[in-house]
C-alpha positions, 0 to 999 in steps of 0.5 A: 109955303112948306105945302106949297113946296111938298105939293109943287116942289118946283114952285119955289124956284119960280117964285124965288129965282135963284133959290136952291131947293134942296130934296131929300134925295139930293141931300143923300146923294150930296152925303154919300158923294163926300163919304166916297170922296173921304174914302170912308165908302166906296162901291163894291160888287155895284153896291156901297160898302164901309172902307176899312179907314171908315170902320176906323172913323166909327170905331175912333173915340173921337166921333163927336161932331164938330159944333158949328158957331152958330146953331141953325135951329134944326133938329136932327132926329134918328128913328128905328124900326129894327126887328127883335131879331136884329137885336143886337144891331139895334143895341150896338146903334143905341150905344153909338148914338149915345157915344156921339152924344144925341139925346135920346127922346123915345128908346128908338127917337134920338135927337141931336142939333148938328149936321150928321147926316154922313155919319148916320149914313155911316152907321147904317151901312156898318150895321146893315140897317138900311131903312130901318133907320130914317134920318130927319131935319126938322124945324121943331120939336114939341116942348124942345126946352130940355133939349136946348139945356141939354145942348147948351143952346139958346 
């Protein structure tokens, strides 16, 4: 079914009338809309930028993401390829991901079990990383038992 959805995304709405299929661009648009409504980002000179409120939010010590009562069994994965010329940004991003509670799977691959897309968008804006950082939602990570144990998931 996944391959059908990738090859012909509109086919799911035909097979399952009323089903909502959210594409990557729509997810990002929805997350950006939420951040705009919350006053964490704004348009400046035709570009999205971080507001002072957004910067304070990122600096806050209480950056813990709320844990839903039931885990949706999806992993949020942040990967990045930040050039050596931006080493300071790379170090700052790693520290922030660690502060938030991400698990370091590899140096540039970090995992979290709960929705945090808006926060990652803010981090990308704060550190001016754009396409150097990717946010993914995945169903399966090979040998994820250590991840489940780390996050106390069943």
